[in-house]
N, CA, C and O atoms as a Tinker XYZ file with bonds, in Angstrom:
   320  protein
     1  N     13.716000  258.974000  198.582000    73     2
     2  CA    14.978000  258.835000  199.777000    64     1     3
     3  C     14.884000  260.361000  200.218000    63     2     4     5
     4  O     14.515000  261.364000  199.607000    81     3
     5  N     15.372000  260.151000  201.553000    73     3     6
     6  CA    15.351000  261.145000  202.382000    64     5     7
     7  C     17.045000  261.813000  202.439000    63     6     8     9
     8  O     17.964000  261.013000  202.267000    81     7
     9  N     17.259000  262.800000  202.603000    73     7    10
    10  CA    18.311000  263.606000  202.382000    64     9    11
    11  C     18.663000  264.336000  203.508000    63    10    12    13
    12  O     17.774000  264.974000  204.072000    81    11
    13  N     19.694000  264.358000  203.901000    73    11    14
    14  CA    20.188000  264.976000  205.389000    64    13    15
    15  C     21.529000  265.517000  205.256000    63    14    16    17
    16  O     22.328000  264.941000  204.517000    81    15
    17  N     21.898000  266.678000  205.964000    73    15    18
    18  CA    23.314000  267.314000  205.895000    64    17    19
    19  C     23.927000  266.923000  207.139000    63    18    20    21
    20  O     23.323000  266.924000  208.212000    81    19
    21  N     25.263000  266.552000  206.971000    73    19    22
    22  CA    25.949000  265.876000  207.798000    64    21    23
    23  C     25.912000  266.189000  209.127000    63    22    24    25
    24  O     26.018000  265.338000  210.010000    81    23
    25  N     25.747000  267.532000  209.352000    73    23    26
    26  CA    25.884000  268.221000  210.843000    64    25    27
    27  C     24.292000  267.855000  211.649000    63    26    28    29
    28  O     24.158000  267.741000  212.867000    81    27
    29  N     23.114000  267.707000  210.555000    73    27    30
    30  CA    21.966000  267.160000  211.086000    64    29    31
    31  C     22.282000  265.769000  211.327000    63    30    32    33
    32  O     21.953000  265.359000  212.440000    81    31
    33  N     22.870000  264.904000  210.508000    73    31    34
    34  CA    22.988000  263.378000  210.872000    64    33    35
    35  C     23.961000  263.432000  212.052000    63    34    36    37
    36  O     23.913000  262.300000  212.534000    81    35
    37  N     24.738000  264.101000  212.695000    73    35    38
    38  CA    25.554000  263.834000  213.585000    64    37    39
    39  C     24.797000  264.066000  214.848000    63    38    40    41
    40  O     25.047000  263.436000  215.875000    81    39
    41  N     23.711000  265.131000  214.749000    73    39    42
    42  CA    23.173000  265.265000  215.673000    64    41    43
    43  C     22.021000  264.683000  216.158000    63    42    44    45
    44  O     21.650000  264.786000  217.327000    81    43
    45  N     21.231000  263.847000  214.970000    73    43    46
    46  CA    20.267000  263.019000  215.241000    64    45    47
    47  C     20.497000  261.355000  214.437000    63    46    48    49
    48  O     19.764000  260.724000  213.677000    81    47
    49  N     21.757000  261.075000  214.979000    73    47    50
    50  CA    22.109000  259.901000  214.353000    64    49    51
    51  C     21.045000  258.711000  214.566000    63    50    52    53
    52  O     20.432000  258.095000  213.695000    81    51
    53  N     20.992000  258.551000  216.017000    73    51    54
    54  CA    20.056000  257.280000  216.334000    64    53    55
    55  C     18.554000  257.353000  216.010000    63    54    56    57
    56  O     17.745000  256.482000  216.329000    81    55
    57  N     18.243000  258.578000  215.288000    73    55    58
    58  CA    16.736000  258.646000  214.951000    64    57    59
    59  C     16.630000  258.109000  213.374000    63    58    60    61
    60  O     15.770000  257.355000  212.919000    81    59
    61  N     17.829000  258.756000  212.629000    73    59    62
    62  CA    17.768000  258.743000  211.689000    64    61    63
    63  C     18.247000  257.214000  211.213000    63    62    64    65
    64  O     18.018000  256.886000  210.048000    81    63
    65  N     18.906000  256.287000  212.109000    73    63    66
    66  CA    19.213000  255.006000  211.792000    64    65    67
    67  C     18.238000  254.369000  211.766000    63    66    68    69
    68  O     18.144000  253.405000  211.006000    81    67
    69  N     17.245000  254.742000  212.596000    73    67    70
    70  CA    15.733000  254.084000  212.909000    64    69    71
    71  C     14.917000  254.264000  211.853000    63    70    72    73
    72  O     14.040000  253.412000  211.713000    81    71
    73  N     14.973000  255.231000  210.993000    73    71    74
    74  CA    14.328000  255.238000  209.805000    64    73    75
    75  C     14.784000  254.211000  208.794000    63    74    76    77
    76  O     14.039000  253.532000  208.088000    81    75
    77  N     16.266000  254.183000  208.821000    73    75    78
    78  CA    16.867000  252.997000  207.966000    64    77    79
    79  C     16.587000  251.839000  208.239000    63    78    80    81
    80  O     16.352000  251.040000  207.332000    81    79
    81  N     16.546000  251.475000  209.558000    73    79    82
    82  CA    16.061000  250.136000  209.764000    64    81    83
    83  C     15.110000  250.119000  209.260000    63    82    84    85
    84  O     15.045000  249.102000  208.569000    81    83
    85  N     13.659000  251.107000  209.144000    73    83    86
    86  CA    12.643000  250.733000  209.123000    64    85    87
    87  C     12.232000  250.507000  207.384000    63    86    88    89
    88  O     11.195000  250.092000  206.868000    81    87
    89  N     13.300000  250.893000  206.885000    73    87    90
    90  CA    13.366000  250.519000  205.019000    64    89    91
    91  C     13.779000  251.788000  204.265000    63    90    92    93
    92  O     14.007000  251.753000  203.056000    81    91
    93  N     13.866000  252.818000  204.935000    73    91    94
    94  CA    14.169000  254.293000  204.597000    64    93    95
    95  C     15.642000  254.134000  203.745000    63    94    96    97
    96  O     16.340000  253.203000  204.147000    81    95
    97  N     16.142000  254.865000  202.720000    73    95    98
    98  CA    17.292000  255.329000  202.149000    64    97    99
    99  C     17.790000  256.859000  202.651000    63    98   100   101
   100  O     17.103000  257.877000  202.566000    81    99
   101  N     18.703000  256.798000  203.015000    73    99   102
   102  CA    19.465000  258.252000  203.465000    64   101   103
   103  C     20.363000  258.768000  202.529000    63   102   104   105
   104  O     21.218000  257.966000  202.151000    81   103
   105  N     20.401000  259.888000  202.055000    73   103   106
   106  CA    21.298000  260.414000  201.471000    64   105   107
   107  C     22.053000  261.785000  202.010000    63   106   108   109
   108  O     21.491000  262.867000  202.180000    81   107
   109  N     23.500000  261.487000  202.248000    73   107   110
   110  CA    24.068000  262.557000  203.039000    64   109   111
   111  C     24.383000  263.493000  202.005000    63   110   112   113
   112  O     24.704000  263.222000  200.848000    81   111
   113  N     24.241000  264.811000  202.620000    73   111   114
   114  CA    25.154000  265.865000  201.972000    64   113   115
   115  C     25.941000  266.189000  202.590000    63   114   116   117
   116  O     26.102000  265.817000  203.752000    81   115
   117  N     26.940000  267.300000  201.730000    73   115   118
   118  CA    28.063000  267.857000  202.384000    64   117   119
   119  C     28.095000  269.021000  201.461000    63   118   120   121
   120  O     28.686000  268.982000  200.382000    81   119
   121  N     27.416000  270.113000  201.928000    73   119   122
   122  CA    27.326000  271.713000  201.269000    64   121   123
   123  C     26.708000  271.587000  200.007000    63   122   124   125
   124  O     27.039000  272.229000  199.011000    81   123
   125  N     25.446000  270.416000  200.088000    73   123   126
   126  CA    24.819000  270.630000  198.757000    64   125   127
   127  C     25.067000  269.428000  197.800000    63   126   128   129
   128  O     24.428000  269.131000  196.791000    81   127
   129  N     25.965000  268.910000  198.260000    73   127   130
   130  CA    26.477000  268.201000  197.399000    64   129   131
   131  C     26.463000  266.492000  198.152000    63   130   132   133
   132  O     27.056000  266.365000  199.223000    81   131
   133  N     25.823000  265.348000  197.575000    73   131   134
   134  CA    25.682000  264.245000  197.993000    64   133   135
   135  C     27.147000  263.618000  197.677000    63   134   136   137
   136  O     27.837000  263.603000  196.658000    81   135
   137  N     27.378000  262.957000  199.370000    73   135   138
   138  CA    28.689000  262.354000  199.494000    64   137   139
   139  C     28.361000  260.437000  199.627000    63   138   140   141
   140  O     28.987000  259.495000  199.141000    81   139
   141  N     27.284000  260.469000  200.384000    73   139   142
   142  CA    27.039000  258.908000  200.884000    64   141   143
   143  C     25.588000  258.794000  200.809000    63   142   144   145
   144  O     24.674000  259.617000  200.764000    81   143
   145  N     25.659000  257.469000  200.808000    73   143   146
   146  CA    24.064000  256.863000  200.847000    64   145   147
   147  C     24.036000  255.966000  201.758000    63   146   148   149
   148  O     24.930000  255.122000  201.709000    81   147
   149  N     23.135000  255.885000  202.726000    73   147   150
   150  CA    22.832000  254.695000  203.639000    64   149   151
   151  C     21.705000  253.924000  203.377000    63   150   152   153
   152  O     20.627000  254.510000  203.285000    81   151
   153  N     21.759000  252.625000  203.229000    73   151   154
   154  CA    20.494000  251.839000  202.621000    64   153   155
   155  C     20.416000  250.478000  203.939000    63   154   156   157
   156  O     21.268000  250.051000  204.718000    81   155
   157  N     19.147000  250.160000  203.723000    73   155   158
   158  CA    19.160000  249.047000  204.863000    64   157   159
   159  C     19.693000  247.730000  204.321000    63   158   160   161
   160  O     19.705000  247.405000  203.133000    81   159
   161  N     20.151000  246.982000  205.401000    73   159   162
   162  CA    20.952000  246.114000  204.961000    64   161   163
   163  C     19.671000  244.985000  204.938000    63   162   164   165
   164  O     18.809000  244.907000  205.813000    81   163
   165  N     19.758000  244.178000  203.786000    73   163   166
   166  CA    18.909000  242.926000  203.738000    64   165   167
   167  C     18.825000  241.955000  204.769000    63   166   168   169
   168  O     19.714000  241.655000  205.565000    81   167
   169  N     17.499000  241.417000  204.672000    73   167   170
   170  CA    17.759000  240.615000  206.024000    64   169   171
   171  C     18.719000  238.901000  205.546000    63   170   172   173
   172  O     18.980000  238.356000  204.473000    81   171
   173  N     18.961000  238.588000  206.895000    73   171   174
   174  CA    20.077000  237.366000  206.899000    64   173   175
   175  C     21.451000  237.427000  206.120000    63   174   176   177
   176  O     21.956000  236.531000  205.443000    81   175
   177  N     22.055000  239.017000  206.439000    73   175   178
   178  CA    23.114000  239.201000  206.184000    64   177   179
   179  C     23.809000  238.921000  207.405000    63   178   180   181
   180  O     23.287000  239.141000  208.498000    81   179
   181  N     25.218000  238.341000  207.244000    73   179   182
   182  CA    25.700000  238.123000  208.437000    64   181   183
   183  C     27.371000  238.511000  208.053000    63   182   184   185
   184  O     27.887000  238.743000  206.960000    81   183
   185  N     27.962000  238.472000  209.442000    73   183   186
   186  CA    29.321000  238.501000  208.921000    64   185   187
   187  C     30.138000  237.233000  208.503000    63   186   188   189
   188  O     29.814000  236.201000  209.090000    81   187
   189  N     30.919000  237.167000  207.788000    73   187   190
   190  CA    31.425000  235.943000  207.363000    64   189   191
   191  C     32.192000  235.251000  208.461000    63   190   192   193
   192  O     32.250000  234.032000  208.625000    81   191
   193  N     32.714000  236.084000  209.116000    73   191   194
   194  CA    34.035000  235.713000  210.321000    64   193   195
   195  C     34.351000  236.553000  211.330000    63   194   196   197
   196  O     34.283000  237.776000  211.206000    81   195
   197  N     34.654000  236.064000  212.211000    73   195   198
   198  CA    34.947000  236.976000  213.478000    64   197   199
   199  C     36.441000  237.636000  213.513000    63   198   200   201
   200  O     37.380000  237.030000  212.997000    81   199
   201  N     36.586000  238.662000  214.023000    73   199   202
   202  CA    37.646000  239.567000  213.957000    64   201   203
   203  C     38.843000  238.612000  214.250000    63   202   204   205
   204  O     38.744000  237.900000  215.249000    81   203
   205  N     39.935000  238.529000  213.500000    73   203   206
   206  CA    40.896000  237.560000  213.877000    64   205   207
   207  C     41.896000  237.976000  214.958000    63   206   208   209
   208  O     42.721000  237.209000  215.455000    81   207
   209  N     41.747000  239.228000  215.262000    73   207   210
   210  CA    42.767000  239.823000  216.278000    64   209   211
   211  C     42.018000  240.381000  217.306000    63   210   212   213
   212  O     41.203000  241.289000  217.145000    81   211
   213  N     42.314000  239.793000  218.466000    73   211   214
   214  CA    41.591000  240.506000  219.459000    64   213   215
   215  C     42.470000  240.807000  220.197000    63   214   216   217
   216  O     43.511000  240.153000  220.246000    81   215
   217  N     42.153000  242.318000  221.254000    73   215   218
   218  CA    43.187000  242.975000  221.810000    64   217   219
   219  C     43.950000  241.817000  223.039000    63   218   220   221
   220  O     43.352000  240.921000  223.635000    81   219
   221  N     45.286000  242.148000  223.154000    73   219   222
   222  CA    46.420000  241.585000  223.958000    64   221   223
   223  C     46.584000  242.092000  225.165000    63   222   224   225
   224  O     46.911000  243.278000  225.128000    81   223
   225  N     46.445000  241.494000  226.559000    73   223   226
   226  CA    46.826000  242.368000  227.499000    64   225   227
   227  C     48.108000  242.109000  227.764000    63   226   228   229
   228  O     48.291000  240.907000  227.956000    81   227
   229  N     49.355000  242.964000  227.875000    73   227   230
   230  CA    50.801000  242.692000  228.208000    64   229   231
   231  C     50.958000  242.889000  229.707000    63   230   232   233
   232  O     50.495000  243.899000  230.236000    81   231
   233  N     51.648000  241.882000  230.469000    73   231   234
   234  CA    51.755000  242.286000  231.800000    64   233   235
   235  C     53.285000  242.883000  232.150000    63   234   236   237
   236  O     54.343000  242.290000  231.942000    81   235
   237  N     53.146000  243.987000  232.637000    73   235   238
   238  CA    54.416000  244.597000  232.706000    64   237   239
   239  C     55.020000  244.590000  234.030000    63   238   240   241
   240  O     54.272000  244.549000  235.007000    81   239
   241  N     56.390000  244.626000  234.195000    73   239   242
   242  CA    56.877000  244.616000  235.668000    64   241   243
   243  C     56.264000  245.999000  236.306000    63   242   244   245
   244  O     55.984000  247.070000  235.767000    81   243
   245  N     56.183000  245.624000  237.451000    73   243   246
   246  CA    55.839000  246.984000  238.301000    64   245   247
   247  C     56.771000  247.955000  238.509000    63   246   248   249
   248  O     57.807000  247.501000  238.994000    81   247
   249  N     56.775000  249.316000  238.285000    73   247   250
   250  CA    57.951000  250.249000  238.617000    64   249   251
   251  C     58.642000  250.184000  239.779000    63   250   252   253
   252  O     59.855000  250.389000  239.825000    81   251
   253  N     57.966000  249.913000  240.739000    73   251   254
   254  CA    58.178000  249.960000  242.465000    64   253   255
   255  C     57.915000  248.369000  242.754000    63   254   256   257
   256  O     57.045000  247.646000  242.269000    81   255
   257  N     59.106000  248.005000  243.849000    73   255   258
   258  CA    58.882000  246.938000  244.047000    64   257   259
   259  C     58.211000  246.651000  245.432000    63   258   260   261
   260  O     57.710000  245.578000  245.768000    81   259
   261  N     58.284000  247.758000  246.154000    73   259   262
   262  CA    57.711000  248.066000  247.340000    64   261   263
   263  C     56.194000  248.848000  247.312000    63   262   264   265
   264  O     55.684000  249.164000  246.237000    81   263
   265  N     55.696000  249.057000  248.303000    73   263   266
   266  CA    54.527000  249.615000  248.468000    64   265   267
   267  C     54.929000  251.390000  248.219000    63   266   268   269
   268  O     55.871000  251.997000  248.728000    81   267
   269  N     54.074000  251.826000  247.455000    73   267   270
   270  CA    54.535000  253.307000  247.061000    64   269   271
   271  C     54.392000  254.236000  247.976000    63   270   272   273
   272  O     55.031000  255.273000  247.797000    81   271
   273  N     53.587000  254.131000  249.105000    73   271   274
   274  CA    53.702000  254.935000  250.298000    64   273   275
   275  C     54.716000  254.690000  251.251000    63   274   276   277
   276  O     55.110000  255.576000  252.009000    81   275
   277  N     55.081000  253.747000  251.257000    73   275   278
   278  CA    56.319000  253.162000  252.003000    64   277   279
   279  C     57.527000  253.887000  251.553000    63   278   280   281
   280  O     58.382000  254.438000  252.246000    81   279
   281  N     57.423000  253.763000  249.946000    73   279   282
   282  CA    58.923000  254.403000  248.933000    64   281   283
   283  C     58.845000  255.884000  249.441000    63   282   284   285
   284  O     59.909000  256.395000  249.791000    81   283
   285  N     57.568000  256.710000  249.527000    73   283   286
   286  CA    57.503000  258.072000  249.427000    64   285   287
   287  C     57.799000  258.452000  250.773000    63   286   288   289
   288  O     58.205000  259.604000  250.920000    81   287
   289  N     57.660000  257.578000  252.001000    73   287   290
   290  CA    58.088000  258.206000  253.498000    64   289   291
   291  C     59.573000  257.639000  253.384000    63   290   292   293
   292  O     60.254000  258.040000  254.329000    81   291
   293  N     60.101000  257.019000  252.714000    73   291   294
   294  CA    61.499000  256.888000  252.637000    64   293   295
   295  C     62.134000  257.872000  252.097000    63   294   296   297
   296  O     62.902000  258.511000  252.815000    81   295
   297  N     61.999000  258.176000  250.937000    73   295   298
   298  CA    62.452000  259.459000  250.334000    64   297   299
   299  C     62.232000  260.976000  251.221000    63   298   300   301
   300  O     62.979000  261.913000  251.503000    81   299
   301  N     61.134000  260.727000  251.418000    73   299   302
   302  CA    61.220000  262.316000  252.494000    64   301   303
   303  C     61.772000  261.863000  253.643000    63   302   304   305
   304  O     61.997000  262.837000  254.361000    81   303
   305  N     62.162000  260.653000  254.261000    73   303   306
   306  CA    62.923000  260.872000  255.693000    64   305   307
   307  C     64.460000  261.075000  255.138000    63   306   308   309
   308  O     65.308000  261.323000  255.995000    81   307
   309  N     64.859000  260.991000  253.824000    73   307   310
   310  CA    66.101000  260.986000  253.331000    64   309   311
   311  C     66.431000  262.379000  253.237000    63   310   312   313
   312  O     67.587000  262.770000  253.399000    81   311
   313  N     65.255000  263.319000  252.926000    73   311   314
   314  CA    65.546000  264.650000  252.591000    64   313   315
   315  C     65.664000  265.593000  253.846000    63   314   316   317
   316  O     65.862000  266.795000  253.669000    81   315
   317  N     65.550000  265.085000  255.061000    73   315   318
   318  CA    64.999000  266.077000  256.061000    64   317   319
   319  C     66.658000  266.194000  256.660000    63   318   320
   320  O     66.923000  266.940000  257.603000    81   319
């Protein structure tokens, strides 16, 4: 079992995950105390279902009903 500090794991996450994919177990240490273990997934493991909620886009009414440049020119003309 390989041990690694959190800071080192953050710096080399991709490389460490490649080792886990190859079958290595990774023990994560925080100030010389073990906090987590990353183990390879067993083959054939799949998600049981898709996420039930997907992002929903909401259509908002535009704040300006005209072209912004026309509104700006109109506002500047009023101030002269």
